[in-house]
DOGU-62926 format. One record per residue: residue number from 1; residue in one letter; x, y, z of N, C-alpha, C in turn. Coordinates in steps of 0.1 Angstrom, whole numbers, plus 5000, padded with zeros to 4 digits. Each point is the difference from the previous one (the first is absolute). Example, Ala and Ser with C-alpha at 12.3 -4.5 7.8 and 13.67 -1.06 7.14 Angstrom:
2
1 | a | 5132 | 4943 | 5078 | 4991 | 5012 | 5000 | 5009 | 5012 | 5000
2 | s | 4996 | 5011 | 4993 | 5009 | 5011 | 5000 | 4992 | 5011 | 5008
end
This chain:
114
1 | x | 0757 | 5698 | 8636 | 4993 | 5005 | 4988 | 4997 | 4988 | 4990
2 | x | 5009 | 4990 | 5001 | 4998 | 4989 | 4991 | 4986 | 4994 | 5002
3 | x | 4995 | 4999 | 5012 | 4987 | 4995 | 5004 | 4989 | 5009 | 4993
4 | x | 5002 | 5013 | 5000 | 4990 | 5009 | 4994 | 4999 | 4997 | 4985
5 | x | 5011 | 4997 | 4993 | 5000 | 4996 | 4986 | 4992 | 4987 | 4998
6 | x | 5003 | 4991 | 5009 | 4993 | 4987 | 4999 | 4985 | 5001 | 5003
7 | x | 4996 | 5009 | 5008 | 4986 | 5002 | 5004 | 4993 | 5009 | 4990
8 | x | 5008 | 5006 | 4991 | 4994 | 5009 | 4990 | 4998 | 5014 | 5005
9 | x | 5005 | 5004 | 5011 | 4999 | 5013 | 5006 | 5008 | 5010 | 4991
10 | x | 5012 | 4996 | 4996 | 5009 | 5007 | 4991 | 5003 | 4993 | 4988
11 | x | 5003 | 5007 | 4989 | 5004 | 4993 | 4988 | 5012 | 5007 | 4994
12 | x | 5003 | 4997 | 4988 | 5012 | 5005 | 4993 | 5000 | 5015 | 4998
13 | x | 4988 | 5006 | 5000 | 4999 | 5014 | 4998 | 5006 | 5007 | 5013
14 | x | 4999 | 4994 | 5011 | 5005 | 5006 | 5012 | 5016 | 5000 | 4999
15 | x | 5005 | 4989 | 4995 | 5015 | 4999 | 4998 | 5004 | 5011 | 4991
16 | x | 4993 | 5001 | 4989 | 5004 | 5011 | 4990 | 4999 | 5013 | 5006
17 | x | 4990 | 5003 | 5008 | 4999 | 5013 | 5007 | 5012 | 5002 | 5009
18 | x | 5004 | 4990 | 5008 | 5012 | 5001 | 5009 | 5012 | 5003 | 4992
19 | x | 5001 | 4995 | 4988 | 5012 | 5002 | 4991 | 5001 | 5015 | 4996
20 | x | 4989 | 5007 | 5001 | 5000 | 5014 | 4996 | 5005 | 5009 | 5011
21 | x | 5001 | 4995 | 5012 | 5006 | 5008 | 5011 | 5014 | 5003 | 4997
22 | x | 5004 | 5012 | 5003 | 5014 | 5005 | 4997 | 5005 | 5006 | 5013
23 | x | 5012 | 5003 | 5000 | 5006 | 5007 | 5012 | 4993 | 5013 | 5003
24 | x | 4997 | 5007 | 4989 | 4993 | 5013 | 5002 | 4986 | 4998 | 5006
25 | x | 4994 | 4989 | 4998 | 4986 | 4997 | 5004 | 4999 | 4987 | 5007
26 | x | 5006 | 4998 | 5012 | 5000 | 4986 | 5006 | 4986 | 4996 | 5004
27 | x | 4991 | 5009 | 5002 | 4986 | 4996 | 5004 | 4990 | 5000 | 4989
28 | x | 5005 | 4998 | 4988 | 4991 | 5002 | 4988 | 4988 | 4990 | 5001
29 | x | 5002 | 4988 | 5003 | 4989 | 4990 | 5000 | 4990 | 5004 | 5011
30 | x | 5005 | 5003 | 5011 | 4991 | 5004 | 5011 | 4992 | 5013 | 4996
31 | x | 5006 | 5009 | 4993 | 4993 | 5012 | 4996 | 4989 | 4997 | 4990
32 | x | 5004 | 4991 | 4990 | 4990 | 4996 | 4990 | 4988 | 4993 | 5007
33 | x | 5003 | 4991 | 5009 | 4989 | 4992 | 5006 | 4992 | 5009 | 5010
34 | x | 5006 | 5010 | 5006 | 4993 | 5009 | 5008 | 4990 | 5008 | 4992
35 | x | 5004 | 5004 | 4988 | 4991 | 5007 | 4991 | 4989 | 4991 | 4996
36 | x | 5003 | 4987 | 4996 | 4990 | 4990 | 4996 | 4990 | 4998 | 5011
37 | x | 5004 | 4998 | 5013 | 4991 | 4998 | 5011 | 4992 | 5012 | 5003
38 | x | 5006 | 5012 | 4999 | 4992 | 5013 | 5002 | 4989 | 5001 | 4990
39 | x | 5003 | 4998 | 4987 | 4990 | 5000 | 4989 | 4990 | 4989 | 5002
40 | x | 5004 | 4988 | 5003 | 4990 | 4989 | 5001 | 4991 | 5002 | 5012
41 | x | 5005 | 5006 | 5011 | 4991 | 5003 | 5011 | 4989 | 5010 | 4996
42 | x | 5003 | 5010 | 4992 | 4990 | 5009 | 4995 | 4990 | 4993 | 4991
43 | x | 5005 | 4991 | 4991 | 4990 | 4993 | 4992 | 4992 | 4990 | 5008
44 | x | 5005 | 4994 | 5010 | 4993 | 4991 | 5008 | 4989 | 5008 | 5008
45 | x | 5003 | 5011 | 5004 | 4990 | 5009 | 5007 | 4989 | 5003 | 4990
46 | x | 5003 | 5004 | 4988 | 4990 | 5003 | 4989 | 4991 | 4988 | 4998
47 | x | 5006 | 4988 | 4999 | 4992 | 4988 | 4997 | 4990 | 4997 | 5012
48 | x | 5005 | 5002 | 5012 | 4992 | 4998 | 5012 | 4988 | 5009 | 5000
49 | x | 5002 | 5013 | 4996 | 4989 | 5010 | 4999 | 4990 | 4995 | 4990
50 | x | 5005 | 4996 | 4988 | 4991 | 4995 | 4990 | 4992 | 4988 | 5004
51 | x | 5006 | 4991 | 5007 | 4993 | 4988 | 5005 | 4989 | 5004 | 5010
52 | x | 5003 | 5009 | 5009 | 4991 | 5005 | 5009 | 4988 | 5007 | 4994
53 | x | 5003 | 5008 | 4990 | 4990 | 5007 | 4992 | 4991 | 4990 | 4993
54 | x | 5006 | 4990 | 4994 | 4992 | 4990 | 4993 | 4991 | 4992 | 5010
55 | x | 5005 | 4998 | 5011 | 4992 | 4992 | 5010 | 4988 | 5009 | 5005
56 | x | 5001 | 5013 | 4999 | 4989 | 5009 | 5005 | 4990 | 5002 | 4989
57 | x | 5003 | 4997 | 4988 | 4990 | 5003 | 4989 | 4990 | 4988 | 4999
58 | x | 4989 | 5003 | 4995 | 4989 | 4990 | 4999 | 4996 | 4998 | 4985
59 | x | 4998 | 4987 | 4997 | 4995 | 4996 | 4987 | 4985 | 5000 | 5000
60 | x | 4994 | 5002 | 4989 | 4985 | 5000 | 4999 | 4994 | 4986 | 5001
61 | x | 5006 | 4991 | 4993 | 4996 | 4986 | 4999 | 5006 | 4992 | 5011
62 | x | 4992 | 4992 | 5008 | 5005 | 4992 | 5011 | 5011 | 4990 | 4995
63 | x | 4998 | 4994 | 4989 | 5009 | 4990 | 4995 | 5013 | 5007 | 4996
64 | x | 4999 | 5012 | 4994 | 5012 | 5007 | 4997 | 5008 | 5004 | 5013
65 | x | 4992 | 5004 | 5010 | 5005 | 5004 | 5013 | 5008 | 4988 | 5006
66 | x | 4994 | 4988 | 5000 | 5007 | 4988 | 5005 | 5013 | 4997 | 4993
67 | x | 4999 | 5001 | 4986 | 5012 | 4997 | 4993 | 5011 | 5011 | 5002
68 | x | 4996 | 5012 | 5001 | 5009 | 5011 | 5003 | 5007 | 4998 | 5014
69 | x | 4992 | 4996 | 5010 | 5005 | 4998 | 5013 | 5010 | 4989 | 5000
70 | x | 4997 | 4989 | 4993 | 5009 | 4989 | 4999 | 5013 | 5004 | 4994
71 | x | 5000 | 5007 | 4989 | 5012 | 5005 | 4994 | 5007 | 5010 | 5009
72 | x | 4993 | 5008 | 5007 | 5007 | 5009 | 5010 | 5007 | 4992 | 5011
73 | x | 4993 | 4990 | 5005 | 5007 | 4992 | 5010 | 5012 | 4993 | 4995
74 | x | 5000 | 4994 | 4988 | 5012 | 4994 | 4994 | 5011 | 5010 | 4997
75 | x | 4996 | 5012 | 4995 | 5009 | 5010 | 4998 | 5007 | 5005 | 5012
76 | x | 4992 | 5002 | 5011 | 5006 | 5004 | 5012 | 5009 | 4990 | 5007
77 | x | 4996 | 4987 | 4999 | 5009 | 4989 | 5005 | 5013 | 5000 | 4992
78 | x | 5000 | 5001 | 4987 | 5012 | 5001 | 4992 | 5009 | 5012 | 5004
79 | x | 4993 | 5011 | 5002 | 5007 | 5013 | 5003 | 5006 | 4999 | 5014
80 | x | 4994 | 4994 | 5009 | 5005 | 4998 | 5014 | 5013 | 4991 | 4999
81 | x | 4999 | 4990 | 4992 | 5011 | 4991 | 4999 | 5012 | 5007 | 4994
82 | x | 4997 | 5008 | 4989 | 5011 | 5008 | 4994 | 5006 | 5010 | 5010
83 | x | 4992 | 5006 | 5009 | 5005 | 5009 | 5010 | 5009 | 4993 | 5010
84 | x | 4996 | 4988 | 5004 | 5009 | 4992 | 5009 | 5013 | 4996 | 4994
85 | x | 5000 | 4996 | 4987 | 5012 | 4997 | 4993 | 5009 | 5012 | 4998
86 | x | 4994 | 5012 | 4998 | 5007 | 5012 | 4998 | 5007 | 5004 | 5014
87 | x | 4993 | 4999 | 5011 | 5005 | 5003 | 5013 | 5012 | 4990 | 5003
88 | x | 4998 | 4987 | 4997 | 5010 | 4990 | 5003 | 5013 | 5003 | 4992
89 | x | 4998 | 5004 | 4987 | 5012 | 5003 | 4992 | 5007 | 5013 | 5006
90 | x | 4992 | 5010 | 5003 | 5006 | 5012 | 5006 | 5008 | 4997 | 5012
91 | x | 4994 | 4992 | 5009 | 5007 | 4996 | 5013 | 5013 | 4993 | 4997
92 | x | 4999 | 4990 | 4991 | 5012 | 4992 | 4997 | 5011 | 5009 | 4994
93 | x | 4996 | 5009 | 4991 | 5011 | 5009 | 4994 | 5005 | 5010 | 5010
94 | x | 4991 | 5005 | 5009 | 5005 | 5009 | 5010 | 5011 | 4993 | 5009
95 | x | 4997 | 4988 | 5003 | 5010 | 4992 | 5008 | 5013 | 4998 | 4992
96 | x | 4998 | 4997 | 4987 | 5012 | 4998 | 4992 | 5009 | 5013 | 4999
97 | x | 4993 | 5011 | 4998 | 5008 | 5013 | 4999 | 5006 | 5003 | 5014
98 | x | 4994 | 4997 | 5011 | 5006 | 5003 | 5013 | 5012 | 4991 | 5002
99 | x | 4999 | 4987 | 4996 | 5011 | 4991 | 5001 | 5012 | 5004 | 4991
100 | x | 4996 | 5004 | 4988 | 5010 | 5004 | 4990 | 5007 | 5012 | 5005
101 | x | 4994 | 5009 | 5007 | 5006 | 5012 | 5005 | 5010 | 4997 | 5011
102 | x | 4999 | 4988 | 5006 | 5009 | 4996 | 5010 | 5013 | 4993 | 4995
103 | x | 4999 | 4996 | 4987 | 5012 | 4992 | 4994 | 5010 | 5010 | 4995
104 | x | 5013 | 4999 | 5004 | 5010 | 5008 | 4994 | 5001 | 4999 | 4985
105 | x | 5003 | 5011 | 4993 | 5001 | 5000 | 4986 | 5007 | 4989 | 4993
106 | x | 5011 | 4996 | 5006 | 5008 | 4989 | 4993 | 4994 | 4986 | 5001
107 | x | 4990 | 4999 | 5009 | 4993 | 4987 | 5001 | 4987 | 4999 | 4993
108 | x | 4994 | 5011 | 4995 | 4987 | 5000 | 4994 | 4999 | 4991 | 4988
109 | x | 5010 | 5000 | 4991 | 4999 | 4993 | 4988 | 5002 | 4985 | 5001
110 | x | 5006 | 4996 | 5012 | 5004 | 4986 | 5001 | 4988 | 4991 | 5003
111 | x | 4989 | 5004 | 5006 | 4989 | 4990 | 5003 | 4987 | 5006 | 4998
112 | x | 4998 | 5009 | 4991 | 4988 | 5007 | 4998 | 4988 | 4990 | 4996
113 | x | 5003 | 4989 | 4994 | 4989 | 4991 | 4996 | 4997 | 4989 | 5010
114 | x | 5005 | 5001 | 5012 | 4998 | 4990 | 5011 | 4988 | 5004 | 5009
end
């Protein structure tokens, strides 16, 4: 995990979220992040639909059309990069939670930042 902090994948907010886990709710962080990813997947789908609709519309002026298409291409490229980063984060956290589930309770707190 230390590498993820150095790479900027995780930050202090993740540590604070982990501190909120209690005995009654040992999977609190995983539950919060599952909700986040479910909601963000819905928003990503909405943005994709909007980008597709924008690509299908036509401008009256050829110059406006060219500018609109360039903006659309840049927006789509940035959006695709964001989706890749989102998938990468999701995969890393899924691996983390799988590994965390394999660690006995008395060892979890000893090396959580490594």
